[in-house]
Every structure is written in C-alpha cells, then in structure tokens.
C-alpha positions as CSV (number, residue, x, y, z in Angstrom):
1,M,0.0,0.0,0.0
2,R,1.5,3.3,-1.1
3,L,0.8,6.6,0.8
4,V,-0.3,9.1,-1.8
5,E,-1.1,12.1,0.4
6,N,-1.7,13.3,3.9
7,I,-4.5,15.9,3.9
8,P,-4.2,18.5,6.7
9,H,-7.2,18.9,8.9
10,H,-7.6,20.5,12.4
11,T,-9.6,17.5,13.9
12,F,-8.6,14.4,11.9
13,S,-5.6,12.7,10.5
14,I,-6.6,12.0,6.9
15,S,-4.5,9.9,4.5
16,L,-5.0,8.7,0.9
17,F,-3.4,5.5,-0.3
18,D,-3.2,3.7,-3.6
19,W,-3.4,-0.1,-3.3
20,N,-4.4,-3.0,-5.5
21,G,-6.6,-1.1,-7.9
22,K,-8.2,1.0,-5.2
23,Y,-7.9,4.4,-3.6
24,I,-8.1,4.1,0.2
25,L,-9.2,7.1,2.3
26,K,-8.4,6.7,6.0
27,I,-9.7,9.1,8.6
28,E,-8.3,8.8,12.1
29,H,-9.5,10.4,15.4
30,G,-8.1,9.4,18.7
31,L,-7.6,5.6,18.8
32,A,-10.2,4.9,16.1
33,E,-10.2,5.0,12.3
34,Q,-12.7,4.9,9.5
35,V,-11.6,3.6,6.1
36,Y,-13.3,4.0,2.7
37,K,-12.2,2.1,-0.4
38,F,-12.9,3.3,-3.9
39,N,-12.3,1.1,-6.9
40,K,-10.4,3.1,-9.5
41,D,-13.2,2.3,-12.0
42,W,-15.6,4.3,-9.8
43,V,-13.7,7.6,-9.8
44,S,-11.7,9.5,-12.4
45,G,-8.8,10.1,-10.0
46,L,-7.6,11.2,-6.6
47,E,-9.4,14.6,-6.9
48,D,-12.7,12.8,-7.1
49,V,-11.9,11.0,-3.9
50,K,-10.8,14.2,-2.2
51,K,-14.2,15.8,-3.2
52,I,-15.9,13.6,-0.7
53,L,-14.2,15.4,2.2
54,T,-17.0,18.0,2.6
55,E,-17.8,19.5,6.0
56,E,-21.0,17.5,6.0
57,F,-19.2,14.3,5.4
58,L,-16.6,15.0,8.0
59,L,-19.3,16.0,10.6
60,E,-20.9,12.6,10.0
61,N,-17.6,10.9,10.6
62,L,-17.1,12.9,13.8
63,K,-20.5,11.6,15.0
64,R,-19.5,8.0,14.2
65,F,-16.2,8.5,16.0
66,N,-18.0,9.8,19.1
67,A,-20.3,6.8,19.0
68,M,-17.3,4.5,18.6
69,H,-15.5,6.0,21.5
70,E,-18.6,5.8,23.7
71,S,-19.1,2.1,22.7
72,V,-15.5,1.3,23.7
73,K,-15.8,3.3,26.9
74,S,-19.1,1.6,28.0
75,T,-17.7,-1.8,27.1
76,L,-14.6,-1.2,29.2
77,N,-16.7,0.0,32.1
78,Q,-18.7,-3.2,32.3
C-alpha cells in the first residue's frame, strides 16, 4: 500500500493510499479510524476521492467517531 497524500485537517488525520486497484481514504481520530475504499473504476482520480471530504461528510464521521468512543468506553466500564 502506497501513501499518496496526507491531507491536513484540524480535527482528523486524513490519509490517501493507492493499493491494489483502489484508492483508500483513511480518517483517524483518537484511537479509532474509518476507512473508505474506492475502486479506481468508480472515480476518475484522486481529486474525485478528495471531493468527498466536505464539511457535512466529516461531521458525519465525527458523530461516528464519538459513537465508537462511547461504545468502547461503555464496554470497558462493564
């Protein structure tokens, strides 16, 4: 897997990879990560993948990260 680009963001660590005919978008926050895979046939290039990083999309990711953190926290507290 080849790192293509790190995308600066104030809340997340965002990385784009090229691997096995796919672009992989990895978003990290705290100890959790979310990964999206795009077949190269689905997009015309990396710019198409980067267009997904709208404020709305990233806000949805933040909500999922918060839910993930709460899930781990509640499981560990049992």
